[in-house]
C-alpha positions as CSV (number, residue, x, y, z in Angstrom):
1,A,-5.1,27.7,9.8
2,L,-1.3,28.8,10.0
3,M,-2.0,31.3,12.7
4,R,-4.0,28.9,14.7
5,G,-1.1,26.6,15.4
6,G,-1.1,23.1,16.6
7,I,-2.3,20.3,14.4
8,L,-4.1,22.7,12.0
9,W,-0.9,24.5,11.5
10,R,0.8,21.2,10.5
11,L,-2.0,20.1,8.1
12,A,-2.3,23.6,6.5
13,I,1.4,24.1,6.0
14,E,1.4,21.6,3.2
15,N,-1.0,23.6,1.1
16,A,-0.5,27.3,2.2
17,S,2.5,29.6,2.4
18,F,3.4,32.2,4.9
19,Q,3.1,34.7,1.9
20,D,-0.6,33.8,1.7
21,V,-0.9,34.5,5.4
22,L,0.9,37.8,5.2
23,A,-1.3,38.9,2.2
24,G,-4.2,39.4,4.5
25,P,-7.8,38.3,4.3
26,T,-9.4,37.7,0.8
27,T,-12.1,40.0,-0.5
28,I,-14.7,37.4,0.0
29,A,-13.8,37.1,3.7
30,T,-14.2,40.8,4.3
31,I,-17.4,41.0,2.2
32,Q,-19.0,38.1,4.2
33,H,-17.7,39.7,7.6
34,Q,-15.6,36.6,8.3
35,C,-12.9,38.7,9.7
36,V,-11.9,40.6,12.9
37,S,-10.4,44.1,13.1
38,W,-8.6,46.1,15.7
39,V,-6.6,49.2,16.2
40,T,-3.0,48.9,17.7
41,E,-1.7,51.1,20.5
42,S,0.0,53.2,17.7
43,G,-3.2,53.8,15.7
44,K,-2.5,51.1,13.1
45,Y,-5.8,49.4,11.8
46,C,-5.5,45.8,11.3
47,V,-7.8,43.2,9.8
48,D,-7.6,39.4,9.8
49,D,-9.7,36.7,8.5
50,V,-11.2,34.1,10.9
51,L,-11.2,30.2,10.7
52,N,-14.6,28.9,11.5
53,T,-15.3,25.6,13.1
54,H,-16.4,24.1,9.8
55,E,-13.2,25.1,8.1
56,A,-11.3,23.6,10.9
57,D,-13.2,20.5,10.6
58,V,-12.6,20.3,6.9
59,I,-8.8,20.7,7.3
60,S,-8.6,18.1,10.4
61,G,-10.6,15.5,8.3
62,V,-13.7,15.4,10.5
63,Y,-16.4,12.9,9.6
64,Y,-20.0,13.0,10.6
65,V,-21.3,9.4,11.2
66,Y,-24.5,7.8,12.3
67,T,-24.4,6.3,15.8
68,G,-26.9,3.5,15.1
69,Q,-29.5,5.1,17.2
70,G,-32.0,6.3,15.0
71,T,-30.8,9.6,13.1
72,Q,-28.3,10.6,15.8
73,M,-25.0,11.6,14.4
74,T,-21.5,12.0,16.0
75,T,-18.2,13.4,14.6
76,K,-15.1,11.3,14.2
77,S,-11.6,12.7,13.3
78,W,-8.2,11.4,12.6
79,W,-7.0,14.1,15.0
80,P,-7.9,14.6,18.7
């Protein structure tokens, strides 16, 4: 979330540090293949974890609410 920027960065900075980001992805993120990897022009191999939509929703306080039309649901959030 810190690397995503915007409102997610502002919300996440309260609970995570730059040291957490620089430490790289957790073991569980790599085991579950929730990361991306690439090779730089200099041949350095890089790996970073990925923030999925559900995690972004949790950070930004997304609510799933009924619309009043049967079982139809919609999302509401404190942030646009």
